[in-house]
N, C-alpha and C positions, 0 to 999 in steps of 0.2 A: 577774283576766279582763282580761289586754289584750285580747282582740277590742273589749268594751265602749269601750275607750278611745280619741278619735280626735281625729284632728287637724285643724285647719279651715281650709279655706283658700276663697277667692274665684275662681269662672271668670266673668272679663268681659273683653266687646271692648273695644281700647285704643286709640291713633293707627292710622290706615292699615289696622283692620279685622284686627290678630293678637289673637293669643286670648293673655290674661294668667293663669295662672294662680298664685295670688299667695298665700302663709305670711302675711305681712305684714298684721297690721289696723290702724286707730286706734279711739282707745279709745269714742269712742264706741257703733263697731264690736261694741265686746265688750260695751259694757252691752246693746247690743240683744241675743244670745248669749244674755246669761245668763237673759233672761226666758223662753226659750222650754221647753218643758213636756217637749220629751222630750228634755230633757238633765237629767240626774241633779244635777250640775255642772258651772260653767265655771274655766277659772283661764286666765290669762296670762301669759305671763314673754316676756322673754330672750333672746335667745341669746349665750353669752359672748364677753366685749370685755375686752380689758385694760385695767387701771384702774392708777393708782401708792394701793403700801397704805403707811402710812408716813412721817414729814416727815424731811427732813433726811437725814445719809447715810444713815438706817433706812427710807431711803424705796425700795421696791423692784415690782417689776411685777405682777401676781394674776389670775389671769384670772378674772374678776367678769360674773355674770348678778342677772338680776331677778325675782322669784317674785313671784306675788301669795299671800297663806297659805293658798288653797284648793286649791294644788296639789301641796304634799306630800301631804295627804289622802287626794286625786282619784287619784292613782299609790301609795297601800297602803305610805308607806315609814311609819318610825319614827326616831326620830334616836337614834343613837348615846349620847350625852349631850346635858343641858339638854332643850331643847322645840325647836318648830319654830317658824314667826310664825303669832302671833294675832290673829285677824281684828283687834284696836285693834292693833293694831303697823303693818298696812297700810291707811294712810290719811294723807291729804295731813296735814303737820304731827304727826306720830305723831312721840314719840320713837324716834328711828335705834336698830333692832338688826341684829343678822348672823346671821348658820348661815357655820360655816366646813365645807370637805370634810373628810373623813375623813385623804387624803392632805395636804391643805395644813397639818393640826395634826399630823398627825407631822412631816409635812419641812419647816414651816417655823416652827411653836409648839410644837416641840421634845416634842410630845405631851403637856404641861404641862397636870394632872389641874387645874391651876386657873383655865382658861382660860375657863370661864365667868363671867362677871362684865368682865373685861380692855375694851379698849376697842380698836379698828381705827380706824387714819384712814385711809378709802378715795375718793380722790377727792376732793371738796368736802366729804363729811361724816365726822364722829365717833362711831363705832358702836361699841355694846355688842354681845358676844358672849353667845348665848342658847343655842346648842347646836353640837355636832357632826352636820355627815348621818353617815349609814352606811358603810362602805365600798363605793368602788365606785356612788355615786350619783350619779348624771348630770344629774337632769329625764329630758326627752321628746328630748333630743338626747344623741348619740354624744361630744358635745364636752367635756371634761375643764374641768371649773368649780372655783376654790378659795372663793371666798368667794358665798355670796346674801343680798341684799340686799332686801328690802320693796319692792314692782314699786314703789309711786305713793308713795309715803315718798320713796324714793332717786332718783325720777324728780323729783320736783316741783324735789328739792336740787340736781339737776343741768341740771337744763334748765327749770326756773320751772314755770308750770300751765295754758301757753297751751293743749299738747294735748289738756286734760279736758272740752272743747268742739267742738273742732275734727274735721270729717273727712279734711283733706289732710295732716294728720299721722301718718304708717304707721309706730311702731316697736312694737306689741309683736304675740307671737305667743302662740294661744290652744289649748287641749284643752280637752276634754268629756268627761265619764265620759255614756255612756246610762241615758237610766233604764229602769227596771223594767219589762221588756216592749215597749220600744220599742224599731222598726224601726230602721236607719242610711235607708231610703228615706224612714220617714216626719220620720225629726230633718233630713232633709236640706233633704226642703220647705217645712216650721216654721221652719226657720232660713234661708233663701230668703226666704220670706217676710218676716221681721223684719229680715233683710235690708234687704232693698226698701224695707220701709218706713218705716225710717229713713234711706234716703236720698231719701224720695220728691221734696224739694225740689228736690237737684240733677236728678234724673231729667227732673221737671217741665221746669226750664231743659236741659235736652239738653248735661249736666253729667258727666253718668254715663249707662251702660250701664242700661238698662230690664231688657233679661235676663239680670243677673248672677244667678249660681245658686254657692250657697254648698254645699261638696263635705264631706262628713265621712268622713275617709281612714284610712285606719287607723294606728296609732302606727309601726309600722318602714318607715321611710319608701320598704325597698324593693320596698314593693309598691302603691307609686303615692301620688298621681296620678302626680310625674317622683320616679324615685329619684333617690338623692343620688349625689355624686363615691364617698363610702365606699362604698354596694348595690351602685355602677358596680364598683369594685374587687374586691369580695368578689364577685360574679357571672362575674368574667374569670377570677378563679383557679378557682371554682369550674369554669368549663368548660374552663378547662386541664385542671386537674384531672380531670375525667371524662373528658376523649380520652387521657389519660395512661394514667389506668386501662382504657381501651379497649383499646389498645396492645397492655398488658401483658396481658388478656384472650385476645384474638387468641392473643400468642406463647405463655402455654399450652397455650392446646386446641391450638395445631398439634404444641408437643412429645408432649401427650397422645395425640393422633391420629395421629400418628407411631408413636408404643411400643403404642399398637393395633393399628396393622397390621403391625408386628413379628411383633404378639403373635398375629395373626388365627392360625395355627395350632394357637394350645394354646384358643385359643378353641372353634376347631370342636371339639376331644378335649374341652372340659371340655360343648360341648354334646350334644356323642355318650354321654356318660355321664349326663346326666342333670340337669344342671344348668341352671336353670330363666334365661331371657332377663332377666327382671324382675330376676333376681341380680345377671349379669353389671352390666345398668345401674345398680343403687345399689352398686353394689363402685365403679365410676367416679366416682357419685357421690359416692360418701363419700372418697375420694382427693381427690376436688377440693374438699369441704369442709374437708379437712385441711390440704389448701396454704392453702385462702383464706383458714382460718384464723390460720396461720402468720402469712400474709402481713400482718392486721390486726394481730395483734400486736406485727412489728416496725414498721409503722406509726405505732401508738399511743407505741410508744418513738422513735419517730424524729419525731413532733409535736411531743413535750415535750420536746426537746431544739432542735428549729427555728423553731419558732412564734415565738418572741421577734425573732428574726432576720429574719421576713418583717413582723409587727408592726413592728420597726424601720425597716425599709427600703422597706414599702408605707403602711402603717397608722396613723400617727403622730399624723396629727388626732384619734384613734382614742381614748376613753375605754378602754382593754380591756387592762387590765392578770392579768388570770386567766389563767394556761392550766396550769390544773388539768383532771383527766381528769373532768369531768360526766360527770351520769348522759344526759343527752340524748347529747355526742358520743358514751359511749360505743354508746349505743343506736343513734347513726347509724350508727359502726361495724361494727357488727354487721350490721345492713340492708344497709350496702357490701358486707361477706365475706359473705351467702348471695347476694345476687345479683350475684356476681361467679361464686360459686363455680357456681349455675346456668347463668350466661353459659358459662365455661369448662367445664362437664363436657357442655354442649349434643349437638354437634358427636361428641367420640369414645361418646358410650353411643348417640347413635343411631347408629353407625357397627356398636359392639360387638351391636346390637339387629338388625341386615342383615346378621351373616357369614352364607353359603351354607356349609354343611354341605359338599359335593360337591366344590367347588372351592376349597375351601379345605384338606381332607384330602388333595386329590389333587394339588395346588399345591407341597405341605411346603413347604422352605426357601426355594424359586425366589421366594417370592414378598417375603422381605425385601430382594432384589434390585432386584425387578419392578417395572413401572411408576408414574407417575405420578398420585398421588391428584389430581383435582380441587379437591377440597373444602380438602387441604392449600394450595393453589395462592391458590382464595379467598382464605384467609385473610391469606395471606403479602401477595395484594395487598391487605387491607384496611388490614393492617399501615403496610405502606407510604402508603398514599393518607393515615392517619393522621396518620404521623410528616412525611409533606412538608406538610401544614395544620401542625403543628402549628411546624414548622420557616420558612410562611410567615409563620405570626402574631408568631413572634421576630423576626422580620426588618423588618417594617412597625411590632412596638412598639419595636425600636432605632431604628430610623428616626426614627420618634419625642422617642427620646430624645436624638437628634443634633439633630434640628432646636431642640425645646427647648433646648438646650444652648446655640446657636449667637444665638439670640435678641440682640439688644442694648440690653441694658435701662440 
């Protein structure tokens, strides 16, 4: 039920009238949100950061994130081994425990089945491993995580406890699951009221925006309120892919149209013999479907081999390692193939349905060498325009890369 899981942001006016949409909150803010009735549960976490794991010569950097005990249940995941944090683990002064990711367990800990109960020196504390997260789990973020630590216990070890009462220490992120029957609008209104009440003293002293609003945004950052860098890269790739697909569709449509024009006399003869126009249009659609189906199969095979190259070139910060052909990918490819077939067959099918019997039969073979089709010219112009668009975009992208490379860091 991903639509019920929301990221909590605060939109407020800051210096010089600028509007900030902040993801980072203070701990008292999170406590205020936990009391909102429209939320079934609220959990805090931090984004991953590099920390030292081990001591002495065995020390190495690992990506560590802090998570409240409620986070794993809120996101609906089960551990691969052991358990996640219990409520008694997630408090200041509790015995220190840790959960490691499946990838870190395999890569750094040798997939040791006796890892549960072992200890890890992380930062300033020594933690007992109590669980292994499921494969591919990265919490509410796309960034890979090696080790999970309990939010309050680990924060107290690393940074003391001043953050517990101050509303000036921004360090925690929040996700919430909507209560049954609650709407996003109602949750935002109730959370906004709780946020303003918690900061009433600061608002009265004109040290905080009294019009601040809480946004319960989708868990998928690409849907807002501001897309992440990874989301923008993905959107850019999707846009380029769509333009390339359109160029290919126009090209194939032009080829089919050219063949249709050359076979106009044959089409006229078939119509004269009683073949219906609907059948001719259906044949064009069927031919286009076969071509699109073959293209889709080739695309899936190509994607399987090249997706890792795209990932390593453009999306290194994203914890996406499963390049398998999932049901969602197959469904999307099928839909794209059907749409491509419809776009490709549209013009040739209309052309086949508009053949004039008398003219086509009397023209005979001369129509093969005769005049220029305005439709074909329009398709060619469309291909050229989209190709120029791609070339300009590619040129700007390369120029941006060269500018970045030339920066004196």
